[in-house]
C-alpha positions in Angstrom: -0.6 -0.2 -0.2 1.0 3.9 -0.7 1.5 6.1 2.1 1.2 9.9 2.4 4.1 11.5 2.5 5.7 11.8 5.5 5.0 14.4 7.9 7.8 17.2 8.3 10.5 16.8 11.4 9.1 18.4 14.5 11.1 20.7 16.2 14.6 18.7 17.0 14.4 18.4 20.8 11.1 16.5 19.5 13.0 14.6 17.1 15.7 14.0 19.4 13.0 12.8 21.8 11.4 9.8 19.9 14.5 8.6 18.4 16.2 8.5 22.2 12.6 6.4 23.0 12.8 4.4 19.5 16.4 3.6 20.1 15.9 2.7 24.4 13.0 -0.2 23.4 15.6 -1.7 21.1 18.7 -1.4 23.0 16.3 -2.6 25.7 15.4 -4.8 24.4 18.6 -6.9 22.8 20.0 -6.6 26.4 17.1 -8.9 26.9 17.0 -12.0 24.5 20.9 -11.6 25.7 19.6 -11.9 29.5 17.6 -14.6 28.0 20.1 -16.4 26.9 21.8 -16.7 29.3 18.7 -17.9 31.2 18.4 -14.3 34.0 15.2 -13.3 32.5 12.6 -17.6 32.1 9.2 -18.1 30.7 8.4 -16.4 27.3 9.2 -13.5 25.7 8.2 -11.6 22.5 10.2 -8.5 21.1 8.8 -5.6 19.6 12.3 -5.0 17.9 11.1 -3.4 14.3 7.7 -1.8 15.5 9.4 0.8 17.9 7.6 3.1 15.4 4.3 2.4 16.6 4.9 2.4 20.7 6.7 5.9 20.5 4.8 8.4 17.8 1.3 6.7 19.3 2.6 7.5 23.2 3.8 10.7 22.0 0.1 11.3 21.1 -1.1 11.1 24.6 -1.4 12.4 28.0 -0.3 12.1 31.9 -3.7 11.8 32.2 -4.7 9.0 29.2 -4.3 5.2 30.0 -2.5 2.5 27.5 -3.9 -1.4 27.6 -1.2 -3.6 25.7 -0.5 -6.9 24.4 2.0 -9.6 25.5 4.4 -7.5 22.9 4.2 -4.6 25.5 7.8 -4.0 26.6 8.3 -0.5 24.0 5.1 1.1 25.6 5.3 0.2 28.8 9.0 2.3 27.9 7.7 5.2 26.0 4.8 5.3 28.0 7.8 6.6 30.6 7.9 2.9 32.9 10.9 3.2 34.7 12.9 1.1 32.8 14.6 -0.5 36.1 11.9 -1.7 37.6 10.8 -3.3 34.0 14.0 -5.0 33.8 13.7 -6.1 37.2 10.0 -7.4 36.5 11.6 -9.6 33.6 14.1 -10.9 36.3 11.0 -12.3 39.0 12.3 -9.2 41.3 10.1 -8.0 43.9 11.6 -4.2 42.4 9.6 -4.9 39.1 7.0 -3.2 38.3 3.9 -4.9 39.1 6.6 -7.3 42.1 8.2 -9.7 40.1 4.7 -11.5 40.0 4.0 -10.9 36.1 7.1 -11.2 34.2 7.1 -9.8 30.2 3.7 -10.5 29.2 2.6 -9.0 32.1 4.3 -5.5 33.0 1.5 -3.1 34.7 2.0 0.4 36.9 -0.6 2.2 37.9 2.1 5.3 38.4 2.1 6.0 34.6 -2.2 4.2 34.1 -0.3 1.3 32.0 -3.1 -0.8 32.7 -1.0 -4.7 31.2 0.5 -6.5 29.6 -1.9 -9.2 28.8 -1.1 -12.6 28.1 -4.3 -13.8 26.8 -4.9 -12.2 22.7 -7.4 -10.0 22.9 -8.0 -9.4 26.0 -7.0 -5.7 26.6 -10.5 -4.9 24.3 -12.1 -5.6 27.1 -10.3 -4.2 29.6 -10.0 -1.2 28.0 -13.7 -0.6 26.9 -14.2 -0.6 30.6 -11.6 2.0 31.4 -12.6 4.3 28.5 -16.5 3.7 30.3 -15.4 4.8 34.0 -14.1 8.0 32.7 -17.4 8.3 30.2 -19.5 7.8 32.7 -17.2 10.2 35.8 -17.4 13.1 32.9 -13.5 13.0 32.3 -12.0 13.3 28.9 -9.3 10.4 29.3 -8.4 8.6 26.4 -8.2 4.5 26.2 -5.3 4.0 23.9 -5.9 -0.1 23.0 -2.9 -1.9 21.8 -3.2 -5.5 19.9 -2.2 -7.3 17.2 -4.0 -8.1 13.6 -4.4 -11.9 15.3 -7.1 -10.6 17.3 -9.3 -9.4 14.8 -10.6 -12.4 14.7 -11.2 -13.2 18.4 -15.3 -12.6 19.7 -13.8 -9.8 22.3 -12.5 -7.7 19.7 -16.0 -7.8 17.8 -17.8 -7.0 21.0 -15.7 -4.3 22.2 -15.2 -2.7 19.2 -19.1 -2.9 18.4 -19.5 -1.8 22.8 -17.6 1.4 22.3 -19.0 1.9 19.6 -22.9 2.1 21.0 -22.3 4.1 24.1 -20.1 6.2 22.1 -17.1 5.7 24.6 -13.4 7.6 24.4 -11.0 4.9 23.6 -8.4 4.7 20.3 -8.2 1.4 19.2 -4.5 0.7 18.2 -4.6 -1.9 15.7 -0.6 -3.6 15.3 -0.4 -4.9 12.2 2.9 -6.6 11.5 1.6 -9.6 9.4 1.7 -12.5 11.0 -0.7 -14.3 14.5 2.3 -16.2 15.6 2.8 -17.5 12.4 -0.4 -17.7 10.7 0.1 -15.0 8.0 -2.9 -12.4 7.5 -4.0 -13.7 4.5 -4.2 -17.1 5.4 -6.7 -15.8 7.8 -8.9 -13.5 7.5 -11.2 -12.5 4.7 -10.8 -9.1 4.5 -6.7 -7.9 4.8 -7.9 -4.8 4.7 -8.3 -4.0 8.6 -8.8 -0.7 8.6 -12.1 -0.7 6.3 -13.4 -4.0 8.2 -13.4 -1.8 11.6 -15.7 1.0 9.9 -18.1 -1.9 10.2 -18.8 -0.5 13.2 -19.5 2.6 12.3 -16.5 4.6 13.6 -13.5 6.8 11.5 -10.7 4.2 11.3 -8.0 4.2 8.5 -4.5 3.0 8.2 -1.2 3.4 9.2 2.2 3.6 7.8 3.2 1.9 11.4 7.7 2.4 10.1 7.3 5.9 10.2 7.6 7.2 14.0 5.8 10.5 12.1 3.0 9.5 10.6 2.2 6.9 13.0 2.3 10.0 15.6 0.6 12.4 13.4 -2.2 10.3 12.7 -2.6 9.3 16.3 -2.3 13.0 17.8 -5.1 13.3 15.0 -7.7 10.7 16.0 -7.1 10.9 19.6 -7.8 15.0 19.7 -11.3 14.0 18.2 -11.7 11.3 20.8 -11.2 13.8 23.2 -13.9 15.7 22.0 -16.8 13.3 22.0 -16.5 12.2 18.3 -16.5 8.8 20.3 -14.1 5.9 19.5 -11.4 5.4 16.6 -9.9 2.7 14.9 -5.5 3.4 14.1 -4.5 0.2 11.5 -0.3 0.7 12.4 1.0 -1.5 9.2 3.9 -2.4 11.1 7.0 -5.7 10.6 8.2 -7.6 13.5 12.1 -8.6 12.5 12.7 -11.1 15.8 10.4 -14.0 15.3 6.9 -14.2 17.6 8.6 -15.6 20.6 12.2 -16.3 21.6 11.0 -20.2 21.0 9.7 -19.7 17.7 11.8 -22.0 15.0 10.4 -19.0 12.3 10.0 -21.4 9.1 6.9 -19.4 8.4 8.5 -16.6 6.7 11.4 -16.0 4.2 14.9 -14.6 5.1 14.4 -12.1 2.0 11.0 -11.0 3.5 12.7 -9.9 6.3 15.4 -8.0 4.7 13.8 -6.4 2.5 11.4 -4.5 5.9 14.8 -4.3 7.2 15.6 -1.6 5.1 12.7 0.7 6.3 14.2 -0.1 9.5 11.8 3.3 12.1 14.6 4.1 13.9 17.2 4.4 10.6 14.4 6.4 8.7 14.0 9.1 11.3 17.9 9.3 11.7 18.4 9.4 8.3 16.0 12.7 8.0 17.5 14.2 11.1 20.6 13.8 9.3 19.3 15.2 6.5 18.0 18.2 7.9 20.6 18.9 9.7 19.8 18.1 13.4 22.0 14.7 14.0 24.8 14.2 13.3 27.9 11.1 14.0 29.0 12.8 17.4 25.3 13.0 18.2 24.5 9.6 17.1 27.2 8.5 19.5 26.2 10.7 22.2 22.0 8.7 22.3 23.8 5.3 22.2 25.6 5.6 25.1 23.1 7.7 26.9 20.6 4.8 26.7 23.4 2.0 26.4 24.1 3.9 30.4 20.0 3.3 30.8 19.6 0.4 30.0 22.7 -1.2 32.0 21.8 0.6 35.2 18.1 -1.0 34.7 19.9 -4.6 34.6 22.5 -3.6 37.7 19.1 -3.1 39.5 17.2 -5.6 38.2 20.6 -7.9 39.3 21.0 -6.1 43.1 17.2 -6.7 43.5 15.7 -9.1 46.0 13.4 -12.4 45.8 9.9 -11.9 47.0 10.0 -14.3 50.2 7.9 -17.3 50.7 5.9 -15.6 52.7 4.1 -13.2 50.6 3.1 -16.3 48.1 -0.3 -15.7 49.2 0.0 -12.1 49.4 -3.2 -10.0 47.2 -4.7 -13.4 46.4 -6.4 -13.9 48.8 -8.4 -12.1 51.6 -7.8 -13.4 55.4 -10.9 -12.8 57.2 -9.8 -11.5 60.6 -8.0 -8.7 58.4 -11.5 -7.4 56.7 -12.7 -7.5 60.0 
């Protein structure tokens, strides 16, 4: 699909902020992959590498009062939202200093302070939660927007259709952000969905919807600002289809037999970090020294997060049932 020309570069400070955010996500996840092979991170690990423009650009268009709901591939959203890299990494290690006290791990990041409500391991599981948050804001007369992220595979689930229907029926302030990376685990979009234009499918619920170049952080931010402004003004739910691509397998357990190396290499030519860095170089607001300084700054932040996680503590066994059930005697 051909997209409109990329929006103009923002002011240098904001452009550098977007580039730094994407770099942080990329380097953080590369470190996570390394730590996973060392068995310091256990369980499932779904990397966001290649999709950084979606989280960075869209969350830059939100305000602090807004809510964010994501999927199990949510490290990018968490970091872009401002959840500290230290507490995210500690959560990956399973340490109690983690953002979910080490109980959630990679797929269940949570941070109430930044209104980051997951991290949801169930495909499409975050959609009803997002509708509930939007309904609460609507009933309380607040102009909060709830941004809900999910993959193209979620559109085959019943929760997706139920959530879209209720959001439209009740005119709720929710922004549906579909991260279409062309594969639901190992199933290609064209062999699973009769209509592959996902934005077009969303319009059947009577809400504005359009596709966005998900590899261009400037296009992502521009489209999201436009949608958020309309949602916040009472325009009801909106749907954005971010057409993107993950450079790594579905998860660390994925042998990746469903797509060719040539396909991956072709998409890597549109690496979102390289695209923005090149634009900034052409505009004269980034040079080699500036890029090296940015890389060094991000590397230090990632190293600090690993140090914080390694120095963290395991939750005592005595705390095992905490948050699991209530004690009647305490309740009295």
